N, C-alpha and C positions, 0 to 999 in steps of 0.2 A: 468336776469340780469338786477342790479340796471336801472331806466329812470329819465331823467331831466321832469320838469312839464309839457314840451312841446315839439311837434316834428313838421315837416314840410315834406309837400306830396306833392309831385308834380304827376301832370296828363299827359301825352303826348298826347294830341286829333291829328290825324293823319291819311294820308292817304294812300292809300297801293297802290303799284305795284307792275306790273307781275312781275318784278324782282325780287328775296329775297335777292342777294347783296343791294339789292335798297336800299330796305325797312330799312336792319341790319344797314348798313351807314346812315340812314335817324335816325332809333331810338336811335344810340348811340351819333349823334351828338343832338337829342332831351333831351337824359342821359346828355350828361355834360351841355348843357343850363338851364333843371330844377336845378344842381346842382350850377352853379352859380347863380343862384334864390334864392338859398338857401335852398333849395329843399333836404330830408336826406332820404326818403322813392319814386321811383318814379315807377310809375305803365302806361306800353303799355296796348294796346286795344286788342282785342282778336283778335288770329291770324295775329300778326302784320305782318307774314314774306310774307304774299303773299294775292293775292283778295278772298276778298270770295266766292270762288268755291263752297259753300252749296246752289246756287239758281238752282242747276241741279243736276240729278244724271248722274256721267260718273264717270267709274272705271278711267281711265283713273286720276283722280286726286286724288287718293289714291299714285299716283308717291311723290306729294306734302310731302306725311306725311317724318318725319325723326326722330332718337332715342332721346332718352334723357337719362345720357348727350349724348350729340352730339353735330355738329358744332356749333347750333345754344344758345346753353345753354353756350359751349366755348366762343362766345363772348358774351354775357350780363356779365357773370362773370369778363369775362376782363373789361368789362365798369364800374361795380359795384367796381373794385377793382380801378379802374381808376382817381372816381373821389368819391369815398369813399361815395358813397352813396347803399342803401339798392333798387334791382331791382326784380320786380314783371314783368316776359313775360310772352306770352300766346302763346303754338305750337301747330301743327298737331302732333299728338306726333303717332312714328309707335312704337308698343310691341312688334308684331308680323306679322308675313303674317296675311293677315286676321284682324288681331286685329287692332283699331287705337282709341286713344282718343285727346279727346278736353281736352288740359291740362295746367294748368297755374304752373310756375314756378318762384322759390324763390331765389334769392343770397344775402347774407348778403355785407355788406360796405367791409368786408376784401374780397371780390371774390370770399367764398365759399360757396357750393350748400346747400341752405338748407332743399331743397327739393322740391317733385310737389301736384298738387292740380289737382287732374281729376274728369273733369263736370260733375255732378250728372244727373242734369237733362236734355235730350235731347230733343230739340223741334223738330213737323214735321210739317209747316206749306206753303202754297206754296212760293217760291224764299228763304225758308229755311229748306231747306229738310236735317236734318242732322242725322236726324237716318240712314239715307244711310253710314252714312259717320264713323260715331262716337256710340263705344260702351259705354255702362252709366258708368260714375264714380266709383271705387270702392275703393278709399282712403278713404272716409268719410268725416266728416270735419276736416279741417285744419287749426291751427293757430301757426305762425311761430313765438318765442321768437329772435328777429334781435335786433341787435343795438340801434335801437331807438322805437323801440316801438313794442309790439306784433300786428301783422299783419295776420289779416282773410282773404282768399281770395274765393273767389265765381267768377264765370263766366255766365255771360250774363244771358240765358236763368233762370238760378236761382234765379236772382232779380224778380222774380214771388213768390216766393217760403216763407212767413214767418217764416217754419222749419226750413227753411235751413239757414236763418242767425238768429233764436234763440239760435241753435246747435252751430253757431259757436262763439255767442259774449260769448257763457257758459263757452265755452272753453279757456275765455280769452280775445279773440280780445281789441283792443283798436280800429280799427280802419277795416271795410269791405271793401274791394276791387274787386270791378265790372270791370274786361274786358270786354269788351262788342261791338259787332257789330250788330246795330240796327236801321233801317231805316225807310221809307215813300214808299211805292209800290208806282210810279205814279199817276196811275188812281185811286187810293185811296185819296190821300193826300187832295184834296179840302172838299172832304166832311167828311174823321174821322183821318184826319193828324195831327189835334187839339186834339181831345181825346187821341189819341195815345199816344201820346209825355205826355201829362195831367199825364195818369196813370202809365206812366214809371216811370217818375217822382217821383208821390206821394207813389206810392207801394214801393220805394228806403225811401223815408224820412222818412214812417208808417216804416219800419225796424230797423229806429237810433231811433226813439222816442221809439219804443218796449222795444228796446235793450239799450238806451242809454249809443250808440258808433254813429262815427264818419262812415259817409257810401260817400266811390268815388265812381263814377261811369266813367269810363274810353273808350270815343265811338271814334268809327273810324269815318273822313268825308268822303263827296265824294261821284259820282253816279255810279255804276259797273255794269256792264249788260254781262251778261253771260245769264240770259234766258228773255222773256216775253221783258219787259222796265226798267230791273234789278229793284234796289234798291238803293235809294238817302237815305244815309246815315247819319243823324240830330247831328254828333256832339254832342255840348250843353252839355259836360262832364261837370258835377257837383260836390262836395263835402255838404253833408251837416251833418249841427251841430249835437249831442248827440238831441236836443232838436227840432228836424225837420228844424230847420233854414238852406236855400240854405245862403253856404257863397259865393259860386263864381261859375260862369256859365261862359263856353269858348263860341265861334261862334256856328251857325248852320253850318257855309259853308269853316270857313277856321284852316286849322293846325294852334298851339299852345300847350305852357306851359303854366302851371297856375300852384299857388303855393300858398298854404294854409297851416298856420300854426293852429294845433291842442292842446290844452289844456287840460291836464287829470285831471284838479282840475275843470274844467268849466264840464267835466263827472262827474266825483266826483258828484261834486252838481244836479246835472241834477239824478243823480238815490235820492235820499237821499230825493229831492222833491217827484220826481216820483217813489215808490217802488213797480217798477210791479215787479220786481222777488222776494220781499218780499212775495208777496200779490199771487204769483202762487200758484196753486191749481193742483201740481203734483201727487195729490192722483187719481185722477177725469181725466188722460188725454189718459186713456189707447186706448181708442180711436182713438187717432191718428194715432193708429198702425194700424188700418183697411180702406179697401179702402173704403166703407161706411158704418157708424153706424148703420147697421137695426137692 
């Protein structure tokens, strides 16, 4: 579909309560707030309907999963329609007994359900025990042609993989959203915290530069403790321009909604001056499909 030269994206940085209804109501209010501030596409944090339960391996937490479509996607669709905005959500999907996914959802501005993206890269680190809960995604890379822009959806740990961003950009994404749940482990923060945050932001700015796209990371905020000393989610949701310039950053410790205008003309100009797609040597990249090029 035809689009204007600009579109406006809204990032909802929020803390997540133990109660699903509380989180859904908070998300609905934030979507409405973003729309009032001029946002046309609104993204929520990773697994926003509950706390980040992946800090520990507990079979009982599989009860938090829900079908898609289901009650939460119904609520997001109604919020999208009521406010005339595209909504990118992030849910714990129950596909069948024993098969669960970390799944992004997309509703168009009329409330219609455009589809899902299932998180492809699944981490397994202390307090990020996601391999216990999530089956790796099988949707492939996804771009949704919404009313306002072509939206690419990746999720959190996908942030570290240039292949994911490149393939999503090659499919036509004008903005790549990363619903996110990332933060510091308090015992490590003093020694490693600055480097960890800098690496996280720098990696995604690199994806923006390499692919000439807008990139938006949408993080949760607050200290959640399920195991050990828990995770201090570092907020700092941000938007990078196709040049890698950070256009706006949310706070480290507050819930807030930020709205940024994206300009297709600037993205086009960036790709013309930095013609990375023109100079790709696709005839010599077969090694990328190997685990080790030995």
